[in-house]
KOLKOLLUM-230378 format. One record per residue (C-alpha): residue number from 1; chain; x, z, y. Coordinates in Angstrom, 1 decimal, always signed. Example, Ala and Ser with C-alpha at 12.3 -4.5 7.8 and 13.67 -1.06 7.14 Angstrom:
BEGIN
(1; "A"; (+12.3; +7.8; -4.5)),
(2; "A"; (+13.7; +7.1; -1.1)),
//
This chain:
BEGIN
(1; "A"; (+22.2; -13.1; -27.1)),
(2; "A"; (+24.5; -14.6; -24.4)),
(3; "A"; (+22.5; -18.1; -24.7)),
(4; "A"; (+19.4; -15.8; -24.1)),
(5; "A"; (+20.5; -13.8; -20.9)),
(6; "A"; (+21.7; -17.3; -19.5)),
(7; "A"; (+18.5; -18.7; -20.1)),
(8; "A"; (+16.8; -15.7; -18.6)),
(9; "A"; (+19.0; -16.1; -15.3)),
(10; "A"; (+18.7; -20.2; -15.4)),
(11; "A"; (+14.5; -20.1; -15.6)),
(12; "A"; (+12.7; -21.2; -12.9)),
(13; "A"; (+9.9; -19.2; -12.7)),
(14; "A"; (+12.7; -16.2; -12.6)),
(15; "A"; (+14.3; -17.9; -10.3)),
(16; "A"; (+11.3; -18.3; -7.8)),
(17; "A"; (+10.3; -14.6; -8.3)),
(18; "A"; (+14.0; -13.7; -7.1)),
(19; "A"; (+14.0; -15.8; -4.5)),
(20; "A"; (+10.2; -14.7; -2.8)),
(21; "A"; (+11.5; -11.7; -3.3)),
(22; "A"; (+14.6; -11.6; -1.6)),
(23; "A"; (+12.5; -12.7; +1.7)),
(24; "A"; (+10.5; -10.0; +0.8)),
(25; "A"; (+12.9; -7.7; +0.5)),
(26; "A"; (+14.3; -8.3; +4.0)),
(27; "A"; (+11.3; -7.5; +5.6)),
(28; "A"; (+10.2; -4.8; +3.9)),
(29; "A"; (+13.7; -2.7; +3.0)),
(30; "A"; (+14.0; -4.1; +7.1)),
(31; "A"; (+10.4; -3.0; +8.3)),
(32; "A"; (+9.6; +0.0; +5.8)),
(33; "A"; (+13.3; +1.1; +6.5)),
(34; "A"; (+13.1; +1.8; +10.0)),
(35; "A"; (+9.3; +3.5; +9.1)),
(36; "A"; (+11.5; +6.2; +7.0)),
(37; "A"; (+14.5; +6.4; +9.1)),
(38; "A"; (+12.0; +7.3; +12.0)),
(39; "A"; (+10.5; +10.6; +9.6)),
(40; "A"; (+13.7; +12.4; +10.8)),
(41; "A"; (+13.4; +11.9; +14.0)),
(42; "A"; (+9.6; +12.8; +14.5)),
(43; "A"; (+10.0; +15.7; +12.3)),
(44; "A"; (+12.8; +17.3; +13.9)),
(45; "A"; (+11.3; +16.3; +17.5)),
(46; "A"; (+7.7; +17.3; +16.9)),
(47; "A"; (+5.8; +20.6; +15.6)),
(48; "A"; (+4.5; +20.0; +12.0)),
(49; "A"; (+0.8; +20.1; +13.2)),
(50; "A"; (+2.0; +17.0; +15.5)),
(51; "A"; (+3.2; +15.4; +12.2)),
(52; "A"; (+0.0; +16.1; +10.7)),
(53; "A"; (-1.8; +14.0; +13.5)),
(54; "A"; (+0.7; +11.3; +12.8)),
(55; "A"; (-0.2; +11.7; +9.1)),
(56; "A"; (-3.8; +11.6; +9.8)),
(57; "A"; (-3.4; +8.0; +12.2)),
(58; "A"; (-1.6; +6.1; +9.8)),
(59; "A"; (-3.8; +7.5; +7.2)),
(60; "A"; (-6.7; +6.3; +8.5)),
(61; "A"; (-5.8; +3.4; +10.5)),
(62; "A"; (-4.9; +2.4; +6.8)),
(63; "A"; (-7.7; +2.9; +5.6)),
(64; "A"; (-10.0; +1.2; +8.3)),
(65; "A"; (-7.7; -1.8; +7.7)),
(66; "A"; (-8.0; -2.3; +4.4)),
(67; "A"; (-12.2; -2.3; +4.9)),
(68; "A"; (-12.3; -5.0; +7.6)),
(69; "A"; (-9.7; -7.5; +5.9)),
(70; "A"; (-12.3; -7.2; +2.7)),
(71; "A"; (-10.1; -7.6; -0.1)),
(72; "A"; (-9.5; -11.2; +1.2)),
(73; "A"; (-5.5; -11.1; +0.6)),
(74; "A"; (-5.7; -10.7; -3.3)),
(75; "A"; (-9.6; -12.6; -3.2)),
(76; "A"; (-7.8; -15.9; -1.6)),
(77; "A"; (-4.8; -15.7; -4.5)),
(78; "A"; (-6.8; -18.3; -7.2)),
(79; "A"; (-8.1; -20.0; -4.8)),
(80; "A"; (-5.1; -21.1; -3.3)),
(81; "A"; (-3.7; -21.9; -6.6)),
(82; "A"; (-6.7; -24.0; -7.1)),
(83; "A"; (-6.4; -25.9; -3.9)),
(84; "A"; (-2.6; -25.7; -3.0)),
(85; "A"; (-2.7; -29.7; -1.8)),
(86; "A"; (-6.0; -29.5; +0.1)),
(87; "A"; (-4.6; -28.5; +3.9)),
(88; "A"; (-8.2; -28.6; +5.6)),
(89; "A"; (-9.4; -26.3; +3.3)),
(90; "A"; (-6.8; -23.9; +3.8)),
(91; "A"; (-7.0; -23.8; +7.1)),
(92; "A"; (-10.6; -23.4; +6.8)),
(93; "A"; (-10.1; -20.1; +4.7)),
(94; "A"; (-7.0; -18.5; +7.0)),
(95; "A"; (-9.3; -19.7; +10.3)),
(96; "A"; (-13.0; -18.3; +9.3)),
(97; "A"; (-11.6; -15.1; +7.2)),
(98; "A"; (-9.4; -14.2; +9.9)),
(99; "A"; (-12.4; -14.4; +12.9)),
(100; "A"; (-14.7; -12.4; +9.9)),
(101; "A"; (-12.1; -9.5; +9.8)),
(102; "A"; (-11.5; -9.4; +13.4)),
(103; "A"; (-15.4; -9.6; +14.2)),
(104; "A"; (-15.6; -6.4; +12.1)),
(105; "A"; (-12.7; -4.6; +13.0)),
(106; "A"; (-14.4; -4.6; +17.1)),
(107; "A"; (-17.6; -3.7; +15.7)),
(108; "A"; (-16.3; -0.8; +13.5)),
(109; "A"; (-13.9; +0.4; +16.6)),
(110; "A"; (-17.5; +0.6; +18.6)),
(111; "A"; (-19.7; +2.5; +15.8)),
(112; "A"; (-16.9; +5.0; +15.0)),
(113; "A"; (-16.1; +5.6; +19.3)),
(114; "A"; (-20.0; +6.1; +19.9)),
(115; "A"; (-19.7; +9.5; +17.6)),
(116; "A"; (-17.6; +11.2; +20.7)),
(117; "A"; (-21.1; +11.2; +22.1)),
(118; "A"; (-21.8; +14.0; +19.8)),
(119; "A"; (-18.3; +15.4; +19.0)),
(120; "A"; (-15.1; +16.4; +20.5)),
(121; "A"; (-13.4; +15.4; +18.1)),
(122; "A"; (-13.8; +13.5; +14.8)),
(123; "A"; (-11.3; +14.6; +11.6)),
(124; "A"; (-9.2; +16.3; +13.7)),
(125; "A"; (-8.2; +13.7; +16.1)),
(126; "A"; (-9.6; +13.3; +19.7)),
(127; "A"; (-11.0; +10.0; +21.3)),
(128; "A"; (-7.9; +8.9; +22.3)),
(129; "A"; (-6.4; +8.6; +19.2)),
(130; "A"; (-9.4; +7.0; +17.2)),
(131; "A"; (-8.9; +4.2; +20.4)),
(132; "A"; (-5.2; +3.6; +19.5)),
(133; "A"; (-6.5; +3.8; +15.8)),
(134; "A"; (-8.8; +0.7; +16.3)),
(135; "A"; (-6.3; -1.1; +18.7)),
(136; "A"; (-3.5; -1.0; +16.2)),
(137; "A"; (-6.0; -1.9; +13.3)),
(138; "A"; (-6.8; -4.6; +14.8)),
(139; "A"; (-3.1; -6.1; +15.7)),
(140; "A"; (-2.4; -4.8; +11.8)),
(141; "A"; (-5.9; -6.8; +10.6)),
(142; "A"; (-4.0; -10.6; +12.4)),
(143; "A"; (-0.5; -10.0; +11.1)),
(144; "A"; (-1.2; -8.9; +7.8)),
(145; "A"; (-4.1; -11.8; +7.1)),
(146; "A"; (-1.4; -14.0; +8.5)),
(147; "A"; (+1.4; -12.7; +6.4)),
(148; "A"; (-0.7; -12.9; +2.6)),
(149; "A"; (-1.9; -16.4; +3.6)),
(150; "A"; (+2.0; -17.7; +4.4)),
(151; "A"; (+3.0; -15.7; +1.2)),
(152; "A"; (+0.4; -17.3; -1.3)),
(153; "A"; (+1.2; -20.5; +0.4)),
(154; "A"; (+5.1; -19.6; -0.8)),
(155; "A"; (+6.2; -19.4; +2.3)),
(156; "A"; (+7.8; -16.2; +2.3)),
(157; "A"; (+10.2; -16.5; +4.7)),
(158; "A"; (+7.7; -17.1; +7.7)),
(159; "A"; (+5.8; -13.8; +6.2)),
(160; "A"; (+8.5; -12.1; +6.0)),
(161; "A"; (+9.6; -12.9; +9.4)),
(162; "A"; (+6.0; -11.5; +11.5)),
(163; "A"; (+6.2; -8.4; +8.9)),
(164; "A"; (+9.6; -7.2; +10.4)),
(165; "A"; (+9.4; -8.5; +14.1)),
(166; "A"; (+6.4; -6.3; +14.7)),
(167; "A"; (+8.2; -3.5; +12.9)),
(168; "A"; (+11.1; -3.6; +15.0)),
(169; "A"; (+9.5; -3.7; +18.6)),
(170; "A"; (+6.6; -0.7; +17.6)),
(171; "A"; (+9.3; +1.3; +16.4)),
(172; "A"; (+11.5; +0.7; +18.8)),
(173; "A"; (+9.5; +1.4; +21.6)),
(174; "A"; (+8.2; +4.5; +20.0)),
(175; "A"; (+11.5; +5.9; +20.0)),
(176; "A"; (+12.5; +5.0; +23.7)),
(177; "A"; (+8.7; +6.8; +24.7)),
(178; "A"; (+9.4; +9.2; +22.6)),
(179; "A"; (+12.9; +9.9; +24.1)),
(180; "A"; (+11.5; +10.1; +27.5)),
(181; "A"; (+8.4; +13.0; +26.3)),
(182; "A"; (+8.7; +14.9; +23.0)),
(183; "A"; (+5.0; +14.0; +21.8)),
(184; "A"; (+3.5; +12.0; +19.2)),
(185; "A"; (+1.4; +10.0; +21.4)),
(186; "A"; (+3.8; +8.4; +22.5)),
(187; "A"; (+5.8; +7.2; +19.5)),
(188; "A"; (+2.4; +5.6; +18.9)),
(189; "A"; (+1.8; +4.0; +22.2)),
(190; "A"; (+5.1; +2.6; +21.3)),
(191; "A"; (+3.8; +0.9; +17.5)),
(192; "A"; (+0.8; -0.5; +19.5)),
(193; "A"; (+2.8; -2.7; +21.8)),
(194; "A"; (+4.9; -3.5; +18.4)),
(195; "A"; (+1.5; -4.3; +17.2)),
(196; "A"; (+0.7; -7.1; +20.0)),
(197; "A"; (+3.8; -8.4; +19.8)),
(198; "A"; (+3.6; -9.2; +15.9)),
(199; "A"; (+0.1; -10.3; +16.1)),
(200; "A"; (+1.0; -12.6; +18.8)),
(201; "A"; (+4.0; -14.2; +16.8)),
(202; "A"; (+1.5; -13.9; +14.2)),
(203; "A"; (-0.9; -16.6; +15.7)),
(204; "A"; (+1.6; -18.9; +17.3)),
(205; "A"; (+3.1; -19.4; +13.6)),
(206; "A"; (+0.0; -20.3; +12.3)),
(207; "A"; (-0.8; -22.4; +15.0)),
(208; "A"; (-0.9; -25.8; +12.6)),
(209; "A"; (-3.8; -24.1; +10.4)),
(210; "A"; (-5.9; -23.1; +13.7)),
(211; "A"; (-5.8; -26.6; +14.8)),
(212; "A"; (-6.3; -28.0; +11.8)),
(213; "A"; (-9.7; -25.5; +11.6)),
(214; "A"; (-13.0; -27.4; +11.7)),
(215; "A"; (-16.5; -26.5; +10.2)),
(216; "A"; (-17.2; -27.4; +6.8)),
(217; "A"; (-20.5; -28.5; +5.4)),
(218; "A"; (-19.3; -26.6; +2.3)),
(219; "A"; (-18.4; -24.1; +4.2)),
(220; "A"; (-20.8; -21.1; +3.2)),
(221; "A"; (-20.0; -21.9; -0.9)),
(222; "A"; (-16.4; -21.4; +0.2)),
(223; "A"; (-17.3; -18.3; +1.4)),
(224; "A"; (-19.4; -17.1; -0.9)),
(225; "A"; (-17.3; -18.2; -3.8)),
(226; "A"; (-14.3; -16.1; -1.8)),
(227; "A"; (-16.1; -13.2; -1.2)),
(228; "A"; (-17.3; -12.8; -4.8)),
(229; "A"; (-13.8; -12.8; -5.7)),
(230; "A"; (-12.4; -10.7; -2.6)),
(231; "A"; (-15.0; -7.5; -2.0)),
(232; "A"; (-14.9; -5.8; -5.3)),
(233; "A"; (-10.8; -5.7; -4.9)),
(234; "A"; (-12.0; -3.3; -1.6)),
(235; "A"; (-12.8; -0.3; -3.3)),
(236; "A"; (-9.4; -0.7; -6.2)),
(237; "A"; (-7.1; -1.2; -2.4)),
(238; "A"; (-9.4; +1.4; -0.7)),
(239; "A"; (-8.6; +3.8; -3.6)),
(240; "A"; (-5.2; +4.0; -2.6)),
(241; "A"; (-6.3; +5.3; +0.6)),
(242; "A"; (-9.0; +7.3; -0.2)),
(243; "A"; (-7.0; +9.3; -2.9)),
(244; "A"; (-4.7; +10.2; +0.4)),
(245; "A"; (-7.7; +10.6; +2.5)),
(246; "A"; (-8.9; +13.2; -0.6)),
(247; "A"; (-5.5; +15.0; -0.6)),
(248; "A"; (-5.2; +15.8; +3.0)),
(249; "A"; (-9.4; +16.7; +3.0)),
(250; "A"; (-8.7; +19.5; -0.4)),
(251; "A"; (-5.6; +20.7; +2.2)),
(252; "A"; (-7.7; +20.9; +5.4)),
(253; "A"; (-10.7; +22.9; +3.3)),
(254; "A"; (-8.3; +25.3; +1.1)),
(255; "A"; (-5.2; +25.9; +4.1)),
(256; "A"; (-4.9; +24.2; +7.0)),
(257; "A"; (-2.9; +21.5; +9.5)),
(258; "A"; (+0.2; +23.4; +9.1)),
(259; "A"; (+0.1; +23.0; +5.2)),
(260; "A"; (-1.1; +19.3; +5.5)),
(261; "A"; (+2.3; +18.8; +8.1)),
(262; "A"; (+4.6; +19.4; +5.1)),
(263; "A"; (+2.4; +18.0; +2.9)),
(264; "A"; (+2.6; +14.5; +4.8)),
(265; "A"; (+6.4; +14.7; +4.9)),
(266; "A"; (+6.9; +14.9; +1.4)),
(267; "A"; (+4.2; +12.1; +0.6)),
(268; "A"; (+6.0; +10.0; +3.3)),
(269; "A"; (+9.4; +10.0; +1.6)),
(270; "A"; (+7.3; +9.8; -1.9)),
(271; "A"; (+6.1; +6.8; -1.1)),
(272; "A"; (+10.1; +5.1; -1.1)),
(273; "A"; (+10.8; +4.3; -4.3)),
(274; "A"; (+6.9; +2.7; -4.3)),
(275; "A"; (+7.9; +0.7; -1.1)),
(276; "A"; (+11.1; -0.5; -2.9)),
(277; "A"; (+8.8; -1.8; -6.2)),
(278; "A"; (+6.3; -3.6; -3.7)),
(279; "A"; (+9.0; -5.4; -2.2)),
(280; "A"; (+9.8; -6.9; -5.8)),
(281; "A"; (+6.2; -6.9; -7.1)),
(282; "A"; (+5.4; -8.8; -3.2)),
(283; "A"; (+7.9; -11.9; -4.9)),
(284; "A"; (+6.7; -11.8; -8.3)),
(285; "A"; (+2.8; -12.1; -8.0)),
(286; "A"; (+2.5; -15.5; -6.4)),
(287; "A"; (+4.5; -16.9; -9.1)),
(288; "A"; (+2.8; -14.7; -12.1)),
(289; "A"; (-0.7; -16.0; -10.8)),
(290; "A"; (+0.2; -19.8; -10.7)),
(291; "A"; (+1.9; -19.3; -14.2)),
(292; "A"; (-0.3; -17.1; -16.5)),
(293; "A"; (-1.1; -19.4; -18.3)),
(294; "A"; (+2.2; -20.7; -19.8)),
(295; "A"; (+4.2; -18.5; -22.4)),
(296; "A"; (+6.9; -17.9; -19.7)),
(297; "A"; (+4.8; -16.6; -17.5)),
(298; "A"; (+2.9; -14.7; -19.9)),
(299; "A"; (+6.2; -13.1; -20.9)),
(300; "A"; (+7.1; -12.5; -17.0)),
(301; "A"; (+3.6; -10.7; -16.5)),
(302; "A"; (+3.8; -8.5; -19.6)),
(303; "A"; (+7.6; -7.5; -18.8)),
(304; "A"; (+7.5; -6.7; -15.3)),
(305; "A"; (+4.7; -4.2; -15.9)),
(306; "A"; (+7.0; -2.5; -18.9)),
(307; "A"; (+9.7; -2.5; -15.7)),
(308; "A"; (+7.3; -1.1; -13.9)),
(309; "A"; (+6.3; +2.2; -16.2)),
(310; "A"; (+10.2; +2.8; -17.0)),
(311; "A"; (+11.1; +2.8; -13.4)),
(312; "A"; (+8.6; +6.2; -12.8)),
(313; "A"; (+11.2; +8.8; -14.6)),
(314; "A"; (+14.4; +7.0; -14.2)),
(315; "A"; (+12.7; +7.7; -10.2)),
(316; "A"; (+12.1; +11.1; -10.9)),
(317; "A"; (+15.1; +11.9; -12.3)),
(318; "A"; (+16.8; +10.3; -9.3)),
(319; "A"; (+14.9; +12.2; -6.7)),
(320; "A"; (+15.0; +15.4; -8.5)),
(321; "A"; (+18.8; +16.0; -8.8)),
(322; "A"; (+18.6; +15.0; -4.4)),
(323; "A"; (+15.3; +16.2; -3.3)),
(324; "A"; (+17.2; +19.0; -1.5)),
(325; "A"; (+19.4; +16.8; +0.0)),
(326; "A"; (+17.0; +14.3; +1.0)),
(327; "A"; (+14.8; +17.0; +2.6)),
(328; "A"; (+17.3; +17.9; +4.4)),
(329; "A"; (+18.7; +14.8; +5.7)),
(330; "A"; (+15.3; +13.3; +6.1)),
(331; "A"; (+13.2; +16.3; +7.6)),
(332; "A"; (+15.2; +19.5; +7.9)),
(333; "A"; (+15.2; +23.1; +7.2)),
(334; "A"; (+11.5; +23.5; +8.2)),
(335; "A"; (+10.6; +21.3; +5.7)),
(336; "A"; (+13.2; +22.9; +2.5)),
(337; "A"; (+10.6; +25.3; +0.5)),
(338; "A"; (+8.7; +22.4; -0.6)),
(339; "A"; (+11.7; +20.6; -1.6)),
(340; "A"; (+10.1; +20.7; -4.9)),
(341; "A"; (+7.5; +18.9; -5.1)),
(342; "A"; (+9.6; +15.7; -4.0)),
(343; "A"; (+10.2; +14.2; -7.5)),
(344; "A"; (+6.4; +14.6; -8.8)),
(345; "A"; (+5.1; +13.1; -5.5)),
(346; "A"; (+7.3; +10.2; -6.2)),
(347; "A"; (+5.7; +10.0; -9.9)),
(348; "A"; (+2.5; +10.2; -8.9)),
(349; "A"; (+2.7; +7.8; -6.1)),
(350; "A"; (+3.9; +5.2; -8.2)),
(351; "A"; (+1.6; +5.8; -10.9)),
(352; "A"; (-1.0; +5.5; -8.2)),
(353; "A"; (-0.3; +2.1; -7.2)),
(354; "A"; (+0.6; +0.8; -10.7)),
(355; "A"; (-2.2; -1.6; -10.6)),
(356; "A"; (-0.4; -3.9; -8.7)),
(357; "A"; (+2.1; -4.7; -11.5)),
(358; "A"; (-1.3; -5.2; -13.6)),
(359; "A"; (-4.8; -6.0; -14.1)),
(360; "A"; (-4.6; -9.7; -14.0)),
(361; "A"; (-7.4; -10.4; -16.3)),
(362; "A"; (-9.6; -9.5; -13.5)),
(363; "A"; (-8.8; -12.3; -11.5)),
(364; "A"; (-8.8; -14.7; -14.3)),
(365; "A"; (-12.0; -14.0; -15.9)),
(366; "A"; (-13.6; -13.0; -12.2)),
(367; "A"; (-14.7; -9.9; -12.9)),
(368; "A"; (-12.9; -8.5; -9.9)),
(369; "A"; (-16.1; -5.9; -9.2)),
(370; "A"; (-14.8; -4.1; -12.7)),
(371; "A"; (-12.1; -2.5; -10.5)),
(372; "A"; (-14.7; -0.7; -8.7)),
(373; "A"; (-15.4; +1.6; -11.1)),
(374; "A"; (-12.0; +2.5; -11.9)),
(375; "A"; (-11.0; +2.8; -8.9)),
(376; "A"; (-14.0; +5.4; -7.4)),
(377; "A"; (-14.2; +7.3; -10.9)),
(378; "A"; (-9.9; +7.9; -10.0)),
(379; "A"; (-11.2; +9.3; -6.6)),
(380; "A"; (-13.4; +11.5; -7.9)),
(381; "A"; (-11.2; +12.9; -10.9)),
(382; "A"; (-8.1; +13.5; -7.8)),
(383; "A"; (-10.5; +15.2; -5.9)),
(384; "A"; (-11.5; +17.8; -8.9)),
(385; "A"; (-8.3; +17.6; -9.9)),
(386; "A"; (-6.3; +18.9; -6.9)),
(387; "A"; (-9.2; +21.3; -5.4)),
(388; "A"; (-8.7; +22.7; -9.1)),
(389; "A"; (-5.2; +22.9; -8.9)),
(390; "A"; (-4.5; +23.3; -5.4)),
(391; "A"; (-6.8; +26.8; -5.4)),
(392; "A"; (-4.6; +28.2; -8.6)),
(393; "A"; (-1.2; +27.0; -7.1)),
(394; "A"; (-1.0; +25.7; -3.9)),
(395; "A"; (+0.4; +22.3; -2.9)),
(396; "A"; (+1.8; +21.8; -6.7)),
(397; "A"; (-1.5; +21.9; -7.3)),
(398; "A"; (-2.5; +19.0; -4.8)),
(399; "A"; (+0.3; +17.0; -5.7)),
(400; "A"; (+0.0; +17.4; -10.1)),
(401; "A"; (-3.9; +16.3; -9.3)),
(402; "A"; (-2.9; +13.1; -7.8)),
(403; "A"; (-0.8; +12.4; -10.5)),
(404; "A"; (-3.2; +12.9; -13.3)),
(405; "A"; (-5.9; +10.5; -11.2)),
(406; "A"; (-3.2; +8.3; -11.1)),
(407; "A"; (-2.3; +8.1; -14.9)),
(408; "A"; (-5.8; +8.0; -15.3)),
(409; "A"; (-6.6; +5.4; -13.4)),
(410; "A"; (-4.0; +2.8; -14.5)),
(411; "A"; (-4.6; +3.4; -18.5)),
(412; "A"; (-8.4; +2.3; -17.6)),
(413; "A"; (-7.2; -0.5; -15.4)),
(414; "A"; (-4.9; -1.9; -18.0)),
(415; "A"; (-7.1; -1.2; -21.1)),
(416; "A"; (-10.5; -3.4; -19.7)),
(417; "A"; (-8.1; -5.9; -18.2)),
(418; "A"; (-6.7; -7.0; -21.6)),
(419; "A"; (-10.1; -7.0; -22.8)),
(420; "A"; (-11.0; -9.9; -20.6)),
(421; "A"; (-7.4; -11.7; -20.6)),
(422; "A"; (-4.9; -10.0; -23.0)),
(423; "A"; (-0.9; -9.9; -22.0)),
(424; "A"; (-0.4; -7.6; -25.2)),
(425; "A"; (+1.0; -4.5; -22.9)),
(426; "A"; (+2.5; -2.3; -25.5)),
(427; "A"; (+0.3; +0.7; -24.7)),
(428; "A"; (+2.4; +3.3; -27.2)),
(429; "A"; (+5.4; +2.9; -24.6)),
(430; "A"; (+3.1; +3.3; -21.5)),
(431; "A"; (+1.7; +6.7; -23.4)),
(432; "A"; (+5.6; +7.4; -24.4)),
(433; "A"; (+6.5; +7.1; -21.1)),
(434; "A"; (+3.9; +9.0; -19.2)),
(435; "A"; (+4.2; +11.8; -21.8)),
(436; "A"; (+8.0; +11.8; -20.5)),
(437; "A"; (+7.3; +12.2; -17.1)),
(438; "A"; (+4.3; +14.8; -17.8)),
(439; "A"; (+6.7; +16.8; -19.5)),
(440; "A"; (+9.6; +15.8; -16.6)),
(441; "A"; (+7.0; +17.7; -14.1)),
(442; "A"; (+6.4; +20.4; -15.7)),
(443; "A"; (+9.8; +22.0; -16.6)),
(444; "A"; (+10.5; +20.8; -12.7)),
(445; "A"; (+8.3; +23.4; -11.9)),
(446; "A"; (+9.5; +25.9; -14.0)),
(447; "A"; (+10.2; +29.2; -12.2)),
(448; "A"; (+8.8; +27.6; -9.2)),
(449; "A"; (+5.6; +29.9; -9.8)),
//
């Protein structure tokens, strides 16, 4: 046993994964921690309705960013692994895809803002907010493309620095503006400043790739192959955002902006365990993609998914014990009445994002378009479950509907990925953990209604 543990700890792949994860930990924990730490300041400074506006801004911006990045951040993974030593090709991939995404962002922003020729508000936000969303997405696209490109090149340190820098500047400026004028608009202006400096730094750090870029005779073929792999990822990524948009839409249909503000705080806090897990996943993914053909790589992929699933009920129990304290610290007494929602929200968030820890078969077999079917099916399931449960049991029903949709999504995602390229995941283990999580959710709800 001691020898086995020693071999595991000295395994080159595992050491490389944890090394990259270390950099992601610095960047993500630093940036996301600042984002989470600002929640109590905002929740206690602005009104519940303004927090709903802040939430809508972030959710819509995230949705648009996913749309304009065209799934390239994942589609590029296999191609970069196959062309690690061809620096001219890597430069072509980076610059050409960045230009396409920036152009798409500008066009989409123009189309959305043209809607204000006919409406005063769009999704309960004025044109001022939509102009800010366009600028925020533009800056984010530059930083995000660069971050992911460096990540797949195993330059995690540079990628982490870009991510952390923009968050620190943005949140710092936002808090300064918020101090002088206690409104959500002031804080968002600060985020835009951070986004601008972050994108400038991203371009500076990738200047060698930009200088190396030149049109290629096979440009059309390379881009066609890249988009063939990448575009099917858009529905999968949009699924995460669409889940959030569906939840918000159902709340606005059944209740109002006050309830949306309450729900938004819960879901923001519920993302903490998911961001921690994605930090680890960010370091492991390049290693797993580059070594999926080896026995050690296959074992790493299998064990990683099993560990991810096990984390869900553990996170539920920890958050259940600390939920009142967490709400008091991070949100304040105005949100205490909905503290019981937090552990279930944590479980639903982890299930929805479990696809990040599996599904390699779709990429390996070049069948990423299958992801679209499961993603949109889960969005539809989420809408009907949330609408039905929400009608009968309020906000609890919205969260429960999301949990059901997350379970539905990851089960079929894994099942069909295994048919394309099996890693022999233990699905009995998956269902045992899932049933345990459902039982914990039911037990924690006893006495609430």
